[in-house]
Backbone of each chain as ProteinMPNN parsed JSONL, in Angstrom:
{"seq_chain_A": "XXXXXXXXXXXXXXXXXXXXXXXXXXXXXXXXXXXXXXXXXXXXXXXXXXXXXXXX", "coords_chain_A": {"N_chain_A": [[172.204, 62.554, -212.733], [171.481, 60.821, -210.603], [169.319, 62.314, -209.608], [167.543, 62.203, -211.734], [166.884, 59.521, -211.753], [165.535, 59.292, -209.346], [163.34, 60.745, -209.999], [161.98, 59.364, -212.105], [161.713, 56.834, -211.055], [159.649, 56.281, -208.957], [157.451, 56.952, -210.508], [157.537, 55.107, -212.567], [157.123, 52.786, -211.11], [154.509, 53.139, -210.175], [153.211, 53.104, -212.601], [153.773, 50.506, -213.456], [152.52, 49.038, -211.452], [149.893, 49.774, -211.857], [149.493, 48.693, -214.365], [149.836, 46.017, -213.748], [147.669, 45.594, -212.075], [145.63, 45.909, -213.871], [145.893, 43.777, -215.454], [147.882, 44.14, -217.19], [149.579, 44.531, -220.357], [149.243, 42.225, -221.759], [147.927, 41.291, -223.978], [149.151, 42.636, -225.943], [151.407, 41.359, -226.624], [153.465, 39.744, -229.043], [152.518, 37.037, -231.218], [153.699, 35.476, -233.104], [155.684, 33.444, -232.994], [155.071, 30.651, -231.075], [154.498, 31.31, -227.65], [154.801, 29.659, -225.423], [156.843, 27.735, -225.692], [159.109, 29.175, -225.458], [159.188, 30.055, -222.91], [159.772, 30.27, -219.427], [158.77, 29.035, -216.257], [155.843, 29.375, -214.129], [152.512, 29.58, -215.382], [150.761, 30.719, -213.696], [152.065, 32.656, -212.344], [152.322, 35.923, -210.938], [153.799, 37.953, -212.142], [154.968, 38.802, -215.365], [157.694, 38.637, -217.293], [159.063, 39.807, -220.19], [161.525, 39.422, -222.52], [163.113, 40.9, -225.177], [165.559, 39.839, -227.248], [168.859, 39.507, -228.746], [170.946, 37.115, -230.016], [173.433, 37.592, -230.973]], "CA_chain_A": [[171.804, 61.164, -212.995], [170.747, 60.358, -209.443], [168.035, 63.013, -209.531], [166.638, 61.7, -212.771], [166.377, 58.209, -211.337], [164.544, 59.519, -208.304], [162.126, 61.282, -210.615], [161.186, 58.397, -212.855], [161.551, 55.575, -210.343], [158.297, 56.1, -208.412], [156.485, 57.033, -211.602], [157.569, 53.817, -213.251], [156.519, 51.787, -210.233], [153.056, 53.358, -210.223], [152.791, 52.673, -213.922], [153.826, 49.047, -213.479], [151.483, 48.524, -210.565], [148.61, 49.98, -212.536], [149.416, 47.705, -215.438], [149.66, 44.706, -213.129], [146.293, 45.521, -211.588], [144.717, 45.827, -215.0], [146.235, 42.634, -216.289], [149.001, 44.507, -218.047], [149.32, 44.629, -221.785], [149.58, 40.9, -222.261], [147.378, 41.102, -225.308], [150.015, 43.329, -226.888], [152.589, 40.57, -226.939], [153.342, 39.103, -230.346], [152.219, 35.613, -231.165], [154.217, 34.836, -234.314], [156.267, 32.195, -232.539], [154.34, 30.323, -229.84], [155.197, 31.801, -226.476], [155.021, 28.652, -224.38], [158.108, 27.0, -225.811], [160.192, 30.088, -225.103], [158.821, 30.605, -221.601], [160.109, 29.545, -218.207], [157.991, 29.403, -215.082], [154.426, 29.038, -214.014], [151.521, 30.468, -215.997], [150.021, 31.37, -212.605], [152.902, 33.675, -211.71], [151.716, 37.256, -211.099], [154.624, 38.822, -212.99], [155.424, 38.225, -216.634], [158.819, 39.403, -217.825], [159.33, 39.458, -221.587], [162.818, 39.991, -222.943], [163.475, 40.82, -226.594], [167.01, 39.755, -227.285], [169.602, 39.138, -229.954], [172.027, 36.239, -229.55], [174.739, 38.018, -231.511]], "C_chain_A": [[170.966, 60.616, -211.849], [169.379, 61.005, -209.336], [167.04, 62.481, -210.552], [166.053, 60.358, -212.359], [165.312, 58.359, -210.266], [163.237, 60.003, -208.91], [161.324, 60.188, -211.312], [160.928, 57.119, -212.094], [160.148, 55.372, -209.79], [157.223, 56.114, -209.506], [156.383, 55.695, -212.326], [156.878, 52.752, -212.403], [155.002, 51.913, -210.247], [152.501, 52.818, -211.534], [152.73, 51.15, -213.995], [152.734, 48.442, -212.615], [150.115, 48.657, -211.216], [148.434, 48.941, -213.635], [149.162, 46.321, -214.869], [148.216, 44.53, -212.669], [145.291, 45.349, -212.723], [145.011, 44.64, -215.907], [147.316, 42.952, -217.279], [148.589, 44.632, -219.494], [149.635, 43.293, -222.444], [149.068, 40.702, -223.682], [148.228, 41.767, -226.374], [151.224, 42.484, -227.288], [152.404, 39.827, -228.254], [153.14, 37.6, -230.226], [152.78, 34.864, -232.363], [154.836, 33.479, -233.998], [155.6, 31.865, -231.213], [155.147, 30.659, -228.594], [155.624, 30.678, -225.534], [156.388, 27.997, -224.488], [159.309, 27.864, -225.487], [159.947, 30.732, -223.741], [159.235, 29.659, -220.476], [159.143, 29.975, -217.114], [156.516, 29.114, -215.214], [153.529, 30.068, -214.696], [150.725, 31.217, -214.933], [150.818, 32.5, -211.961], [152.319, 35.069, -211.955], [152.515, 38.197, -211.998], [155.025, 38.078, -214.26], [156.484, 39.151, -217.221], [159.102, 38.89, -219.234], [160.583, 40.188, -222.033], [162.981, 39.795, -224.449], [164.99, 40.869, -226.671], [167.551, 39.36, -228.64], [170.788, 38.304, -229.472], [173.409, 36.723, -229.984], [175.476, 38.898, -230.527]], "O_chain_A": [[169.902, 60.032, -212.057], [168.394, 60.341, -209.014], [165.852, 62.329, -210.266], [164.874, 60.088, -212.587], [164.309, 57.645, -210.271], [162.158, 59.708, -208.397], [160.111, 60.099, -211.125], [160.011, 56.376, -212.444], [159.507, 54.376, -210.123], [156.23, 55.39, -209.436], [155.294, 55.221, -212.649], [156.136, 51.919, -212.923], [154.292, 50.91, -210.321], [151.459, 52.163, -211.566], [151.776, 50.576, -214.519], [152.1, 47.457, -212.995], [149.284, 47.753, -211.13], [147.351, 48.381, -213.807], [148.383, 45.543, -215.419], [147.617, 43.469, -212.845], [144.243, 44.726, -212.557], [144.444, 44.519, -216.993], [147.643, 42.124, -218.129], [147.415, 44.814, -219.816], [150.21, 43.234, -223.53], [149.703, 40.024, -224.49], [148.059, 41.504, -227.564], [151.975, 42.857, -228.189], [151.314, 39.335, -228.546], [153.549, 36.98, -229.244], [152.381, 33.727, -232.617], [154.541, 32.485, -234.662], [155.563, 32.707, -230.316], [156.33, 30.334, -228.499], [156.69, 30.746, -224.921], [157.027, 27.731, -223.47], [160.406, 27.351, -225.266], [160.443, 31.824, -223.462], [159.074, 28.442, -220.558], [158.745, 31.138, -217.05], [156.022, 28.675, -216.253], [153.76, 31.273, -214.597], [150.089, 32.229, -215.227], [150.29, 33.225, -211.118], [151.87, 35.363, -213.062], [151.955, 39.14, -212.556], [155.371, 36.897, -214.233], [156.203, 40.29, -217.592], [159.346, 37.702, -219.442], [160.682, 41.411, -221.933], [162.986, 38.665, -224.937], [165.62, 41.824, -226.216], [166.823, 38.943, -229.541], [171.549, 38.746, -228.611], [174.426, 36.31, -229.426], [176.586, 39.347, -230.811]]}, "seq_chain_B": "XXXXXXXXXXXXXXXXXXXXXXXXXXXXXXXXXXXXXXXXXXXXXXXXXXXXXXXXXXXXXXXXXXXXXXXXXXXXXXXXXXXXXXXXXXXXXXXXXXXXXXXXXXXXXXXXXXXXXXXXXXXXXXXXXXXXXXXXXXXXXXX", "coords_chain_B": {"N_chain_B": [[174.011, 41.091, -222.474], [171.712, 41.35, -220.783], [171.086, 38.645, -220.602], [173.327, 37.561, -219.364], [173.858, 39.106, -217.056], [171.469, 40.024, -215.819], [169.509, 38.051, -216.066], [170.243, 35.487, -214.771], [170.185, 35.938, -211.815], [167.574, 36.875, -211.648], [165.992, 34.743, -212.608], [166.556, 32.836, -210.673], [165.582, 34.043, -208.304], [162.937, 34.814, -208.86], [161.609, 33.329, -210.937], [162.044, 30.601, -210.415], [160.77, 30.445, -208.04], [158.139, 30.788, -208.524], [157.096, 33.318, -208.741], [157.397, 34.867, -210.969], [157.048, 34.563, -214.529], [159.015, 33.94, -217.42], [159.682, 35.092, -220.595], [161.332, 34.696, -223.642], [161.791, 36.673, -226.47], [162.43, 37.051, -229.922], [164.588, 39.453, -231.351], [166.395, 39.894, -233.687], [168.833, 41.959, -234.845], [171.309, 42.572, -235.643], [172.498, 41.767, -237.972], [173.103, 39.108, -240.425], [174.074, 36.871, -238.974], [172.828, 37.135, -236.526], [170.17, 36.622, -237.174], [170.381, 34.01, -238.07], [171.096, 32.733, -235.714], [168.8, 33.137, -234.203], [166.956, 31.64, -235.671], [168.135, 29.163, -235.324], [167.769, 28.842, -232.589], [165.022, 28.526, -232.509], [164.837, 26.108, -233.817], [165.991, 24.541, -231.884], [164.028, 24.84, -229.965], [162.063, 23.325, -231.151], [162.879, 20.881, -230.36], [162.265, 20.928, -227.753], [164.116, 22.351, -226.272], [164.721, 25.019, -225.924], [165.718, 26.851, -223.925], [168.088, 25.585, -222.813], [169.592, 25.72, -225.169], [169.612, 28.454, -225.682], [171.131, 29.301, -223.45], [173.574, 28.074, -224.079], [174.206, 29.337, -226.464], [174.505, 32.048, -225.682], [176.718, 31.768, -224.086], [178.624, 31.495, -226.006], [178.63, 33.861, -227.272], [180.56, 35.908, -227.273], [182.457, 34.97, -228.956], [181.552, 35.308, -231.472], [179.011, 34.402, -233.739], [179.407, 32.051, -235.663], [178.574, 29.463, -238.066], [179.752, 27.196, -237.097], [179.886, 27.722, -234.363], [177.187, 27.938, -233.767], [176.389, 25.327, -234.308], [177.991, 24.058, -232.445], [176.873, 24.935, -230.078], [174.479, 23.604, -230.253], [175.309, 20.977, -229.936], [176.276, 21.183, -227.317], [173.915, 21.652, -225.976], [172.724, 19.272, -226.126], [171.226, 18.467, -228.334], [169.526, 16.663, -230.982], [171.503, 16.359, -233.589], [171.194, 15.946, -236.307], [168.482, 16.362, -236.827], [168.404, 18.998, -236.003], [170.126, 20.305, -237.833], [168.775, 19.804, -240.233], [166.456, 21.249, -239.772], [167.453, 23.866, -239.465], [168.739, 24.322, -241.922], [166.571, 24.207, -243.623], [165.213, 26.461, -243.034], [162.761, 26.702, -241.818], [161.459, 28.168, -239.879], [161.533, 30.737, -240.702], [159.488, 32.504, -241.701], [157.799, 32.826, -239.496], [159.578, 33.996, -237.745], [160.129, 36.41, -239.053], [157.619, 37.591, -238.864], [157.481, 37.865, -236.126], [159.502, 39.705, -235.644], [158.502, 41.913, -236.981], [156.216, 42.393, -235.462], [157.413, 43.023, -233.043], [158.655, 45.433, -233.712], [156.392, 46.945, -234.093], [155.564, 47.179, -231.508], [157.408, 48.874, -230.575], [159.995, 48.079, -230.17], [163.355, 48.623, -230.721], [165.936, 48.133, -230.274], [168.173, 45.943, -228.482], [168.979, 44.886, -225.106], [165.424, 44.633, -224.563], [162.832, 45.052, -222.408], [159.757, 44.064, -221.043], [157.616, 44.293, -218.248], [154.816, 42.805, -217.167], [153.664, 44.013, -219.366], [154.665, 46.592, -219.423], [157.328, 48.716, -220.248], [160.554, 48.442, -218.84], [163.419, 50.086, -217.45], [166.873, 49.17, -217.842], [169.159, 49.596, -216.03], [170.847, 48.712, -213.865], [171.373, 45.385, -212.619], [170.614, 45.064, -209.971], [168.823, 47.173, -209.505], [166.798, 46.44, -211.24], [165.981, 44.003, -210.085], [165.11, 44.988, -207.631], [162.911, 46.491, -208.366], [161.239, 44.472, -209.31], [160.877, 43.111, -206.913], [159.34, 44.946, -205.502], [157.03, 44.959, -207.044], [156.274, 42.305, -206.757], [155.747, 42.23, -204.038], [153.556, 43.886, -203.935], [151.81, 42.295, -205.245], [151.382, 40.432, -203.385], [153.277, 38.517, -202.858]], "CA_chain_B": [[174.105, 41.753, -221.18], [170.584, 40.92, -219.96], [171.169, 37.197, -220.387], [174.429, 37.183, -218.483], [173.895, 39.854, -215.802], [170.157, 40.198, -215.196], [168.675, 36.861, -216.112], [170.485, 34.431, -213.765], [169.593, 36.186, -210.489], [166.123, 37.024, -211.795], [165.396, 33.404, -212.709], [166.684, 32.162, -209.376], [164.747, 34.654, -207.25], [161.525, 35.026, -209.195], [160.996, 32.295, -211.78], [162.086, 29.315, -209.722], [159.903, 30.506, -206.861], [156.75, 30.929, -208.958], [156.629, 34.709, -208.687], [157.383, 35.424, -212.329], [157.429, 33.718, -215.659], [159.972, 34.652, -218.257], [159.579, 34.749, -222.011], [162.324, 35.272, -224.553], [161.309, 36.947, -227.824], [163.56, 37.361, -230.807], [164.703, 40.692, -232.117], [167.727, 39.889, -234.298], [168.959, 43.206, -235.602], [172.732, 42.863, -235.809], [173.026, 41.16, -239.177], [172.686, 37.738, -240.782], [174.387, 35.897, -237.92], [171.775, 37.272, -235.507], [168.973, 35.926, -237.65], [170.701, 32.58, -238.097], [171.06, 32.252, -234.335], [167.392, 33.094, -233.787], [166.357, 30.467, -236.321], [168.704, 27.989, -234.662], [167.119, 28.7, -231.282], [163.691, 27.964, -232.747], [165.034, 24.677, -234.105], [166.189, 23.921, -230.567], [162.709, 24.806, -229.32], [161.349, 22.168, -231.717], [163.297, 19.713, -229.577], [161.963, 21.272, -226.346], [165.382, 22.713, -225.624], [165.022, 26.421, -226.22], [166.559, 27.535, -222.932], [169.47, 25.06, -222.836], [170.297, 26.242, -226.344], [169.768, 29.884, -225.392], [172.285, 29.435, -222.545], [174.79, 27.682, -224.805], [174.524, 30.392, -227.455], [175.021, 33.241, -225.007], [178.085, 31.471, -223.634], [179.515, 31.614, -227.153], [178.355, 35.141, -227.917], [181.77, 36.716, -227.438], [183.294, 34.403, -230.019], [180.912, 35.505, -232.764], [178.173, 33.232, -233.971], [179.585, 31.363, -236.933], [177.797, 28.212, -238.104], [180.422, 26.241, -236.22], [179.47, 28.019, -232.987], [175.761, 27.589, -233.687], [176.336, 23.86, -234.201], [178.614, 23.691, -231.173], [175.869, 25.167, -229.034], [173.493, 22.514, -230.378], [175.922, 19.805, -229.284], [176.335, 21.443, -225.878], [172.554, 21.589, -225.428], [172.26, 17.89, -226.21], [170.217, 18.319, -229.388], [169.709, 15.729, -232.09], [172.17, 17.263, -234.537], [170.663, 15.766, -237.656], [167.208, 17.102, -236.85], [168.729, 20.413, -235.861], [170.674, 20.799, -239.101], [167.697, 19.794, -241.234], [165.569, 22.37, -239.45], [168.114, 25.144, -239.725], [168.976, 24.454, -243.363], [165.284, 24.407, -244.316], [164.718, 27.791, -242.623], [161.32, 26.486, -241.654], [160.891, 29.17, -238.967], [161.839, 32.067, -241.243], [158.3, 33.364, -241.804], [157.346, 33.15, -238.134], [160.545, 34.944, -237.175], [159.897, 37.716, -239.689], [156.39, 38.139, -238.274], [157.79, 38.255, -234.746], [160.291, 40.945, -235.705], [157.571, 42.978, -237.381], [155.372, 42.677, -234.301], [158.256, 43.707, -232.057], [158.8, 46.826, -234.164], [155.108, 47.613, -233.851], [155.512, 47.456, -230.073], [158.396, 49.893, -230.241], [161.333, 47.533, -229.956], [164.294, 49.117, -231.729], [167.259, 47.617, -229.933], [168.113, 44.949, -227.407], [167.786, 44.201, -224.598], [164.188, 45.404, -224.391], [162.116, 44.214, -221.438], [158.461, 44.479, -220.497], [157.083, 43.573, -217.083], [153.362, 42.931, -217.255], [153.297, 44.885, -220.474], [155.235, 47.936, -219.297], [158.771, 48.697, -220.433], [161.362, 48.821, -217.673], [164.816, 50.409, -217.762], [167.824, 48.143, -217.414], [170.412, 50.264, -215.668], [171.653, 47.705, -213.164], [170.604, 44.203, -212.245], [170.042, 45.241, -208.643], [167.628, 48.022, -209.629], [165.773, 45.615, -211.887], [165.478, 43.063, -209.084], [164.384, 45.758, -206.615], [161.614, 46.832, -208.96], [160.433, 43.248, -209.299], [160.499, 42.811, -205.517], [158.236, 45.848, -205.159], [155.832, 44.464, -207.737], [155.897, 41.041, -206.147], [155.155, 42.556, -202.734], [152.228, 44.435, -204.216], [150.959, 41.164, -205.673], [151.174, 39.556, -202.237], [154.308, 37.477, -202.769]], "C_chain_B": [[172.965, 41.321, -220.271], [170.736, 39.443, -219.603], [172.243, 36.826, -219.37], [174.355, 37.868, -217.119], [172.554, 39.908, -215.069], [169.418, 38.866, -215.031], [168.983, 35.826, -215.024], [169.918, 34.755, -212.376], [168.078, 36.346, -210.543], [165.442, 35.654, -211.831], [165.436, 32.711, -211.349], [165.69, 32.718, -208.346], [163.262, 34.669, -207.585], [160.884, 33.892, -209.992], [160.946, 30.96, -211.035], [161.209, 29.288, -208.479], [158.438, 30.742, -207.227], [156.219, 32.343, -208.944], [156.533, 35.314, -210.088], [157.56, 34.305, -213.348], [158.216, 34.585, -216.623], [159.861, 34.156, -219.693], [160.677, 35.441, -222.796], [161.656, 35.463, -225.907], [162.502, 37.378, -228.666], [163.465, 38.777, -231.376], [166.126, 40.762, -232.703], [167.883, 41.114, -235.186], [170.426, 43.541, -235.882], [173.341, 42.123, -236.998], [172.616, 39.719, -239.355], [172.974, 36.71, -239.689], [173.357, 35.952, -236.799], [170.545, 36.465, -235.907], [169.195, 34.418, -237.663], [170.604, 31.991, -236.679], [169.622, 32.164, -233.826], [166.692, 31.879, -234.398], [166.858, 29.179, -235.659], [168.031, 27.756, -233.31], [165.703, 28.138, -231.444], [163.777, 26.49, -233.122], [165.298, 23.915, -232.812], [164.854, 23.813, -229.834], [161.864, 23.662, -229.867], [161.692, 20.892, -230.962], [163.13, 19.97, -228.076], [163.226, 21.656, -225.579], [165.742, 24.17, -225.892], [166.002, 27.009, -225.2], [167.95, 26.914, -222.771], [170.266, 25.601, -224.024], [170.572, 27.738, -226.201], [170.999, 30.106, -224.509], [173.592, 29.13, -223.285], [175.195, 28.744, -225.824], [175.114, 31.625, -226.779], [176.417, 33.006, -224.447], [179.092, 31.658, -224.763], [179.44, 32.984, -227.816], [179.629, 35.918, -228.219], [182.643, 36.219, -228.581], [182.719, 34.66, -231.407], [180.167, 34.241, -233.134], [178.32, 32.715, -235.397], [178.71, 30.097, -236.917], [178.429, 27.169, -237.189], [180.013, 26.464, -234.761], [178.008, 27.66, -232.763], [175.605, 26.072, -233.537], [176.946, 23.387, -232.883], [177.662, 23.882, -230.013], [174.819, 24.068, -229.058], [174.033, 21.245, -229.711], [175.901, 19.98, -227.767], [174.964, 21.322, -225.222], [171.957, 20.198, -225.542], [171.22, 17.651, -227.281], [170.552, 17.154, -230.318], [170.249, 16.562, -233.25], [171.637, 17.128, -235.955], [169.338, 16.528, -237.805], [167.465, 18.608, -236.816], [169.225, 20.992, -237.193], [169.603, 20.847, -240.188], [166.778, 20.989, -241.037], [166.21, 23.695, -239.845], [168.316, 25.366, -241.225], [167.683, 24.731, -244.128], [164.723, 25.806, -244.068], [163.195, 27.765, -242.42], [160.67, 27.545, -240.758], [161.063, 30.601, -239.474], [160.615, 32.997, -241.231], [157.795, 33.775, -240.419], [158.285, 34.159, -237.486], [160.336, 36.343, -237.754], [158.657, 38.387, -239.102], [156.655, 38.612, -236.846], [158.58, 39.565, -234.711], [159.385, 42.127, -236.045], [156.688, 43.389, -236.2], [156.164, 43.422, -233.23], [158.422, 45.179, -232.44], [157.521, 47.605, -233.895], [154.974, 47.991, -232.37], [156.551, 48.48, -229.636], [159.785, 49.368, -229.952], [162.239, 48.013, -231.094], [165.703, 48.617, -231.477], [167.083, 46.585, -228.821], [169.172, 45.277, -226.353], [166.611, 45.173, -224.428], [163.291, 44.521, -223.525], [160.8, 44.87, -221.018], [158.159, 43.648, -219.263], [155.585, 43.853, -217.037], [152.962, 44.006, -218.263], [153.873, 46.275, -220.436], [156.757, 47.854, -219.418], [159.485, 49.137, -219.163], [162.784, 49.133, -218.124], [165.731, 49.321, -217.209], [169.156, 48.799, -217.083], [171.344, 49.326, -214.919], [170.75, 46.527, -212.798], [169.923, 44.408, -210.895], [168.799, 46.125, -208.689], [166.475, 47.249, -210.253], [165.153, 44.656, -210.869], [164.667, 43.786, -208.012], [162.989, 46.134, -207.114], [160.686, 45.613, -208.944], [159.998, 42.877, -207.889], [159.319, 43.679, -205.095], [156.943, 45.381, -205.8], [155.336, 43.174, -207.116], [155.22, 41.279, -204.793], [153.73, 43.075, -202.927], [151.249, 43.315, -204.592], [150.742, 40.16, -204.544], [152.166, 38.441, -202.111], [155.507, 37.951, -201.981]], "O_chain_B": [[173.199, 40.961, -219.117], [170.542, 39.044, -218.455], [172.076, 35.877, -218.604], [174.75, 37.272, -216.117], [172.512, 39.845, -213.84], [168.795, 38.6, -214.003], [168.048, 35.325, -214.4], [169.224, 33.914, -211.803], [167.379, 35.993, -209.593], [164.433, 35.439, -211.16], [164.465, 32.079, -210.934], [165.045, 31.965, -207.617], [162.422, 34.55, -206.693], [159.732, 33.537, -209.743], [159.921, 30.279, -211.033], [160.939, 28.221, -207.929], [157.591, 30.882, -206.345], [155.019, 32.556, -209.115], [155.688, 36.169, -210.349], [158.138, 33.256, -213.063], [158.088, 35.809, -216.631], [159.938, 32.958, -219.963], [160.917, 36.637, -222.626], [161.033, 34.543, -226.436], [163.45, 37.989, -228.172], [162.407, 39.223, -231.818], [166.947, 41.575, -232.277], [167.15, 41.283, -236.16], [170.747, 44.652, -236.304], [174.547, 41.879, -237.034], [171.875, 39.167, -238.541], [172.195, 35.775, -239.501], [173.048, 34.928, -236.189], [169.964, 35.734, -235.105], [168.303, 33.647, -237.31], [170.092, 30.888, -236.486], [169.268, 31.231, -233.105], [165.933, 31.181, -233.724], [166.097, 28.232, -235.461], [167.757, 26.617, -232.932], [165.242, 27.362, -230.606], [162.887, 25.71, -232.783], [164.873, 22.769, -232.666], [164.584, 22.817, -229.164], [161.045, 23.09, -229.147], [160.906, 19.945, -230.927], [163.764, 19.321, -227.245], [163.382, 21.331, -224.402], [166.912, 24.513, -226.064], [167.01, 27.603, -225.583], [168.919, 27.655, -222.606], [171.454, 25.901, -223.906], [171.646, 28.217, -226.564], [171.812, 30.99, -224.781], [174.585, 29.841, -223.131], [176.38, 29.012, -226.019], [176.106, 32.181, -227.249], [177.212, 33.94, -224.346], [180.265, 31.944, -224.519], [180.117, 33.232, -228.814], [179.764, 36.514, -229.288], [183.47, 36.963, -229.109], [183.322, 34.278, -232.409], [180.639, 33.134, -232.873], [177.443, 32.927, -236.234], [178.177, 29.717, -235.875], [177.73, 26.359, -236.581], [179.817, 25.506, -234.014], [177.635, 27.145, -231.709], [174.794, 25.596, -232.742], [176.467, 22.426, -232.281], [177.646, 23.086, -229.074], [174.325, 23.649, -228.011], [173.306, 20.537, -229.014], [175.558, 19.058, -227.026], [174.857, 20.937, -224.057], [170.828, 19.961, -225.114], [170.409, 16.733, -227.161], [171.702, 16.725, -230.421], [169.526, 17.377, -233.823], [171.632, 18.096, -236.716], [169.119, 17.239, -238.785], [166.814, 19.379, -237.52], [168.775, 22.057, -237.614], [169.531, 21.8, -240.963], [166.374, 21.652, -241.993], [165.578, 24.538, -240.483], [168.09, 26.464, -241.734], [167.697, 25.407, -245.157], [163.859, 26.275, -244.81], [162.473, 28.685, -242.805], [159.47, 27.794, -240.864], [160.774, 31.559, -238.757], [160.709, 34.145, -240.797], [157.413, 34.925, -240.202], [157.849, 35.06, -236.77], [160.364, 37.335, -237.026], [158.645, 39.596, -238.871], [156.121, 39.633, -236.411], [158.351, 40.42, -233.855], [159.501, 43.204, -235.459], [156.445, 44.574, -235.972], [155.649, 44.339, -232.59], [158.338, 46.061, -231.586], [157.561, 48.776, -233.516], [154.348, 48.995, -232.03], [156.576, 48.902, -228.48], [160.663, 50.124, -229.536], [161.928, 47.833, -232.272], [166.56, 48.67, -232.359], [165.986, 46.391, -228.296], [170.182, 45.897, -226.688], [166.795, 46.366, -224.185], [163.024, 43.372, -223.876], [160.745, 46.055, -220.688], [158.414, 42.444, -219.236], [155.154, 44.997, -216.888], [152.045, 44.794, -218.031], [153.602, 47.075, -221.331], [157.395, 47.024, -218.769], [159.069, 50.085, -218.498], [163.294, 48.523, -219.063], [165.399, 48.644, -216.236], [170.155, 48.586, -217.771], [172.504, 49.165, -215.299], [169.532, 46.665, -212.685], [168.787, 43.977, -210.697], [167.825, 45.856, -207.987], [165.323, 47.389, -209.844], [163.931, 44.52, -210.807], [163.657, 43.267, -207.537], [162.015, 46.095, -206.362], [159.507, 45.717, -208.609], [158.887, 42.388, -207.685], [158.407, 43.209, -204.414], [155.885, 45.404, -205.171], [154.131, 42.967, -206.965], [154.244, 40.612, -204.451], [152.823, 42.736, -202.167], [150.053, 43.375, -204.306], [150.024, 39.173, -204.704], [151.947, 37.503, -201.345], [156.468, 37.201, -201.809]]}, "name": "protein", "num_of_chains": 2, "seq": "XXXXXXXXXXXXXXXXXXXXXXXXXXXXXXXXXXXXXXXXXXXXXXXXXXXXXXXXXXXXXXXXXXXXXXXXXXXXXXXXXXXXXXXXXXXXXXXXXXXXXXXXXXXXXXXXXXXXXXXXXXXXXXXXXXXXXXXXXXXXXXXXXXXXXXXXXXXXXXXXXXXXXXXXXXXXXXXXXXXXXXXXXXXXXXXXXXXXXXX"}
């Protein structure tokens, strides 16, 4: 388990950094329900965390 | 799990400091009560109270989300209950929710919690690992 985490951890970070540098995949986010009303924080923030959840 | 274990420290460290913004998207997949709760949360959003209602619902999650719990969360979030009930009973957000679920499936969401950071999926093994990853990204961004 520990070895697997060491393997994907740096890879994931590189992937995330690359996405951040390229503006990420923001255009891939769904727009069915307006995002702003379900969003906390500043639009200027460099990181955008999107959580798909179920209240049940 | 995300809402109770990951979200509070994440919001405190990153959202309240302007480093990250946080968006909740619906992926109700555990039956009719899941969908009802998602619709209820959108009715709360109509009253600019999505996150107070989100918090109240997750506090009641362990009790099962009956209509009584959904309404109780509305009271706890300080909503106008008449407007809330009218909205929920009309199912006015049903079509938008269905479209959101369809879009989520297209993005590969199959279960919850599912989290993207700047468009890239991240694993959710522990809250501390999640926060450490965000700290690394924030440092890279100059924060």
